[in-house]
C-alpha positions, 0 to 999 in steps of 0.5 A: 550348579557346579564350580566349573559352570559359569554363573548366569546373570539374573534377569533385571527386575521388570521395574528396573527397565527404563520406561519408553515414555521417560526416554529423553529422546522421545520427549525431544521428538514430541516437542520437535513434532509439536514445533513442526506442527505449529510451524506448518499451521503458521505457514498455512495461515500466514504464507499467502499473506507473506507472499502478498506482502512481498508482492506489494512491496516489490510492486510499489518499489518498482513504481516508486523508482520513478517518483523523484526522476519524473520531472527530470526525465520529462525535462530530458525530453524537452517537455514544458512544465504543463507536460510534466504535470500532464505526465503525472496525471496520465498515470492516475488517469489510467488507474482511475479506469484500471482499478475498478475494472481489474477489481471487478474482474478479480471478483469473477475470475479470481485474484491470482490471474489479475496479479499475474497480468498486471505485474507482467504488463508493467515489465515491457512498459518500463522498458518502453518508457526507457526508450520513449522518443518524445514526451507524448509517447512517454505520457501515453506509456504512463497512461497505459502504465496506470491502467496495468498498475490498477492492482491495488484493489486486488491486492487489498481484496486478496488480503481480505480473503485470507483474513478473518473480519477481526484481522482485516484492519491489522492485516491492511496495515501490514499492506500499508507498511509494505507499500510505505517500505516500497515508497522509501526504497524505490526512490533510493534505488532510482537515485543510486542507479541514475547515470548523468554521464550517459547522454539521453540514457541517464534514466534507463538504469532505474527504469530497467530496475523497475522492470526487473522488480516487476518481473520479480513480483510477477514470478512471486505471484506465479510460484508462491501465491495460491488463489484465494477466491474461486471462479464464481460466474462466467458473465461479464463483470458488472459495470462500474455504475453498478458498484457506484449504485451499491455504494450509494445504497450503503450509508457506511460505504458512501461515507467512507468513499467520501472520506477517501475523496477528501483525504486523498485530495489533501494528500495529493496537494501536499505531495505536489506542493511540499517541495515548493513550499519549503523552497519558497518559505525556507529556501530548502534545496532538493537534497535537503527536501529529500531528507524528510522522506526517510523520516516519513517512511520510518514513522509510517512503518512504525505506526503500521507495524507496531501501533495500529493493531492495538489502536484498532483493537481498543478503539475500532476502525472508525475512531482510529480513522477519525483521529487519524484524519484529525491529526493529519489536518492539524499538521496542515494548520500548524505548518501554515502558522509557524516560521520556525525551520526546526518545527517542519520535521516534527510537524511532518511526523505529527501528520505522518502519525495520522496519515499512516492509519487512514487508508488501511482503516478505510479499506478494512471498513470497506472489506468488513461491510461489503459482500465478498463477491463485490469486494474487488469492485468496491475497493476498485471504486474507492481506488478510482475515487482516490485517482480522481482526488490525485488528479484534481487535488494538485491542480487546485493546490497549484492554483491556490499556491500561485494566486493566493500564496504558499500557505493556501494549499495547507489551508485547503488540506486543513479544511478538507480533513474536517468533513472527512473526520465528521464522516468517519465518526458517522460511520462508527455510529452507523455500524453500531446501529446496524 
């Protein structure tokens, strides 16, 4: 090589070249791809559940907007007290017919069409109720509203469809938590939007809000919910008596539905008489009574989201159901035995701890023990049983309150939870035998 010729650089040894596998960019890409893959799997597995929980929350919040307003709304139409009670009952009477029908229809044509139909029907019904000219028209609208709101069994069936058997109890608890949040948020919306200075129209803004929430639920179903069940038959769905015969032939299902009847009659009696009880016994005002409901909602949400899943994994649905019924009944007995105002809230919390796990475990047991092609109908039958209890429970509790005394409905509730808890324990033994 001459001095004038520039020296050429020696090629670097091959072992000095950077290894592509050691490139940190490739490592980051690997982990990012893994994370994205996990996210896609999670969304695929839980996306339908999340969409359904959103629908359950929005749907329940829309219905709950009216809960604290119905007595005052009916009074604004110059309704008699018995007509106010009839307005309450007409909604549950509509549910009694709507739940089993739409549940059975969802088994035949799929869950999504039923959810679209029922949430869409609620929109004009809320608007019509806002302009009801008299109490009888309002009662008729509430009855049709009960028919159109008969989609709870369809929601429960959808969650069961997208869940493994070992997931159903915990996921039913998530549905219960969504309903509980809706029951807490709905009355707050109704109270904030009420306008007393608008003669004859003070309740229209809350009703319009309920219509908007129902429209939002319908849009969520249409845009984000995928069908969980394919069309399986073209004939008409079997009549409700067919589902009743199936329930009578299944010892487990029969006992669970009877537990629903006892439990819901107890719950409905408390719902109808609690405000009267605290007013008569302790002189509570409407505002002071309202302060107890956020406590109930917060306790229920904590139980359903945090506590229920490990309880079911450790003890199973039947034992959790029996313990929940026992605690719920114990709270009734304790409430009737004391005269200390400061004990009301702690005992209510105790009852809520038991009450919050009851209905999700009932639905989980039904979904586990019922074939998928009859699940919607059976859950609908369970909801119809619940509707019967919600119609008759307040009537009996009101009669006991008036004739015997304010503690009589509490004694009735405590008594009803005893056979319900015993039935739940029998369910556990029967499932083990099977």
